[in-house]
C-alpha positions in Angstrom: 0.0 0.0 0.0 1.2 3.5 -0.8 0.9 6.4 1.6 -0.1 10.1 1.0 -0.1 13.3 2.9 -2.7 16.0 2.0 -2.0 18.5 4.8 1.5 19.9 5.4 3.1 23.4 6.1 6.2 24.9 4.7 8.3 28.1 5.5 5.8 30.0 3.3 3.6 30.1 6.4 4.6 28.6 9.8 6.5 25.4 8.9 10.2 25.1 9.3 11.0 23.2 6.2 11.1 24.8 2.7 8.6 23.4 0.1 11.5 21.8 -1.8 12.6 20.2 1.4 9.2 18.8 2.1 8.9 17.2 -1.3 12.4 15.6 -0.9 11.3 14.3 2.4 8.2 12.9 1.0 10.1 11.3 -1.8 12.4 9.5 0.7 9.2 8.0 2.3 7.9 7.0 -1.2 4.7 9.0 -0.7 2.6 8.7 -3.8 0.6 12.1 -3.4 1.6 15.2 -1.5 -0.2 18.5 -1.0 1.3 21.7 0.6 -1.5 23.6 2.3 0.1 26.7 3.9 -1.9 29.0 6.2 -3.5 31.8 4.1 -0.9 31.8 1.4 0.1 30.1 -1.9 3.7 31.3 -1.8 5.1 27.9 -1.4 3.2 26.3 -4.2 5.6 27.2 -7.2 8.6 25.7 -5.5 6.7 22.6 -4.3 5.1 22.0 -7.7 8.4 22.3 -9.4 10.2 19.8 -6.9 7.5 17.3 -7.2 7.6 17.4 -11.0 11.3 16.5 -10.9 10.6 13.5 -8.7 7.5 12.5 -10.8 5.4 12.9 -7.6 1.8 13.7 -7.8 1.4 17.1 -6.3 -1.9 18.9 -5.4 -1.7 22.6 -4.8 -3.4 23.6 -1.6 -4.1 26.2 0.9 -5.5 26.3 4.5 -7.8 29.4 5.1 -8.7 30.7 8.4 -12.5 30.9 8.7 -15.2 31.9 11.1 -18.2 29.6 11.8 -21.4 31.5 12.3 -22.4 29.1 15.0 -21.2 30.1 18.4 -18.6 32.6 16.9 -16.1 29.7 16.6 -13.1 29.8 14.3 -11.9 26.9 12.1 -9.8 26.0 9.1 -10.9 25.3 5.5 -8.6 23.4 3.1 -8.7 24.2 -0.5 -7.2 22.0 -3.2 -6.5 23.1 -6.7 -5.6 20.0 -8.8 -4.5 20.6 -12.3 -4.2 24.4 -11.6 -2.2 26.7 -13.8 0.4 27.6 -11.0 1.3 31.1 -12.1 -2.3 32.0 -12.6 -3.4 30.4 -9.3 -0.7 32.4 -7.5 -1.1 35.6 -9.3 -3.8 37.1 -6.9 -6.0 38.2 -9.8 -9.2 36.2 -8.8 -11.4 35.6 -5.8 -8.8 33.5 -3.9 -6.1 36.3 -4.2 -8.4 38.9 -2.8 -9.4 36.5 0.1 -5.7 36.0 0.9 -5.1 39.7 1.0 -8.1 40.1 3.4 -6.9 37.4 5.8 -3.3 38.4 5.7 -4.5 41.9 6.7 -6.2 40.4 9.6 -2.9 38.8 10.7 -0.9 41.9 10.3 -3.4 44.0 12.3 -3.5 41.3 15.1 0.3 40.7 15.6 1.2 44.2 17.1 -1.8 43.9 19.5 -0.5 40.5 20.7 2.9 42.0 21.3 1.2 44.9 23.2 -0.4 42.4 25.5 2.8 40.4 26.0 4.4 43.7 27.0 1.7 44.3 29.5 2.8 41.0 31.1 6.5 42.0 31.1 7.3 40.0 27.9 9.1 42.3 25.4 9.2 40.9 21.9 10.4 42.9 18.9 8.4 42.6 15.7 11.5 42.6 13.7 12.7 39.4 15.4 9.3 37.8 14.8 9.4 38.7 11.1 13.0 37.4 10.9 11.8 34.0 12.2 8.8 34.0 9.8 10.9 34.7 6.8 7.9 35.5 4.7 4.6 37.4 4.3 2.7 35.2 6.7 3.5 36.1 10.2 1.4 34.3 13.0 1.4 33.1 16.5 3.9 30.2 16.0 6.5 32.8 15.1 5.8 34.9 18.1 5.9 31.8 20.3 9.3 31.0 18.8 10.6 34.5 19.4 9.4 34.1 23.1 11.3 30.8 23.4 14.4 32.3 21.8 14.3 35.2 24.3 14.0 32.9 27.3 10.5 33.9 28.4 9.2 30.4 28.0 10.6 26.9 28.0 8.8 25.7 25.0 6.6 26.8 22.2 3.8 24.7 23.8 4.2 26.8 27.0 4.0 30.0 25.0 0.6 28.9 23.8 -0.8 27.4 26.9 0.2 30.4 29.0 -0.2 33.4 26.6 -1.2 32.8 23.0 -4.0 30.3 22.9 -7.6 31.4 22.8 -8.7 32.8 26.3 -5.2 33.3 27.5 -3.6 36.6 28.4 -2.2 37.7 25.0 -4.8 36.2 22.8 -6.3 38.6 20.1 -9.1 37.8 17.7 -8.6 38.7 14.1 -10.7 39.1 10.9 -11.5 35.9 9.0 -13.7 34.9 6.0 -16.9 33.1 7.0 -16.7 29.3 6.1 -19.4 29.8 3.6 -17.8 32.6 1.8 -14.5 30.7 2.0 -16.2 27.7 0.2 -17.5 30.0 -2.5 -14.0 31.6 -3.0 -12.3 28.2 -3.4 -15.0 27.1 -5.9 -14.8 30.3 -7.8 -11.0 29.8 -8.1 -11.4 26.2 -9.5 -10.8 24.4 -6.3 -12.2 21.7 -4.0 -13.1 22.8 -0.5 -12.4 20.4 2.4 -13.1 20.9 6.2 -10.0 20.7 8.0 -9.6 18.6 11.3 -13.2 18.8 12.4 -12.3 17.2 15.7 -11.0 20.6 17.0 -14.5 22.2 16.4 -16.2 22.5 19.8 -19.6 21.4 18.8 -21.8 18.4 19.7 -22.6 15.7 17.2 -26.0 17.3 16.0 -24.4 20.8 15.7 -21.5 19.4 13.7 -24.0 17.6 11.4 -26.0 20.6 10.9 -22.9 22.6 9.9 -21.9 19.9 7.4 -25.3 19.9 6.0 -25.1 23.7 5.4 -21.6 23.5 4.1 -22.6 20.8 1.6 -25.2 23.2 0.4 -22.6 25.9 -0.4 -20.4 23.3 -2.2 -18.3 21.6 0.4 -16.4 18.6 -1.3 -14.8 16.7 1.5 -14.0 16.1 5.2 -10.5 15.6 6.6 -11.2 12.5 8.6 -7.7 11.0 8.9 -5.8 13.4 11.3 -3.3 12.6 14.1 -5.5 13.7 17.0 -8.8 12.3 15.8 -9.9 9.4 17.9 -11.4 6.3 16.5 -14.8 7.5 17.6 -14.3 11.0 16.0 -13.3 9.3 12.7 -16.4 7.0 12.8 -18.6 10.0 13.3 -17.0 12.1 10.5 -17.0 9.0 8.1 -20.9 8.9 8.8 -21.3 12.6 7.9 -19.3 12.0 4.6 -21.5 9.1 3.8 -24.8 11.0 4.6 -23.8 14.1 2.6 -21.9 12.5 -0.1 -18.5 14.0 0.7 -15.1 12.6 0.0 -12.7 11.8 2.7 -9.2 13.1 3.0 -6.4 13.0 5.6 -3.1 14.6 6.4 -0.5 14.9 9.3 -0.6 18.7 9.5 3.2 18.5 9.6 5.0 21.7 10.4 8.4 20.2 11.4 8.2 21.2 15.1 9.3 18.8 17.8 6.0 18.9 19.7 4.2 17.4 16.7 2.9 13.9 17.1 3.9 12.5 13.7 6.4 13.3 10.9 5.5 14.1 7.3 3.7 11.0 5.8 3.3 9.5 9.3 5.0 6.3 10.4 4.8 2.7 9.3 3.5 1.4 12.6 1.6 4.5 13.8 -0.5 7.2 12.2 -0.5 7.5 8.4 -2.8 7.8 5.5 -3.2 5.0 3.0 -3.9 5.9 -0.6 -6.7 3.4 -0.5 -8.4 5.3 2.3 -8.6 8.5 0.4 -8.8 7.1 -3.2 -12.2 8.8 -3.9 -10.6 12.2 -3.1 -7.6 11.5 -5.4 -9.9 10.3 -8.1 -12.0 13.5 -7.8 -8.7 15.4 -8.0 -7.6 13.6 -11.2 -11.1 14.1 -12.8 -10.9 17.8 -11.8 -7.5 18.3 -13.2 -8.7 16.9 -16.7 -11.4 19.6 -17.1 
């Protein structure tokens, strides 16, 4: 059986490996399909696609958009996949997706200084220049701030930075502007993509509320659900599979690899632990292949 990984992050957002490095690592593990899905940016796609082409690896351009759920004012993530896309056109920013990326990145840029102000109120003084140097790109987020806190000796780990200061409800947390999940689905579809709900196990809803959400998202054009995910329990996956079957949604999976030491699994997973078999997501891969031939 061959393995795939449909959810990973590069240095274009908050990962620590370049797109080329990720593709090389995937090649060493003999992954048959790979997708780079950076947070709110497509900047890593050209390098990743080029590296994958050289290895003759099937590569699906992707993105992970930050979204708001209208229910209970919760936030979540929506994956967008663009099989067969013209990479220069996709990354040009001249369509709905480009405008959406500009909007959500603006939300980040307004949020970050406010986070640093709150940290300063707690006697933690972090310079934005140091954070931007860590990020090394246009997408600057909380993981980069956490790393700056770690480097400056204010915390013993990035996990501590989040649990004490940066996670929702903690002392330095700041909300930011996001697209609604329904508008994000429309944007992905308008840009020729396939919208997939990322790691629904993180969404703080009971079964019936989550079912209702998927029903509404299906009406807007949701294509799939990320069922296979490191922190999803067997029970969670069973529930999500039942929703996929009920609403005729394809099943996907990924490691959400960023390259950080606190992560549960490496890119592609492990032989004897969590991983995603091609067979388990074959309907999604088939949908991508059909989509790319249009």
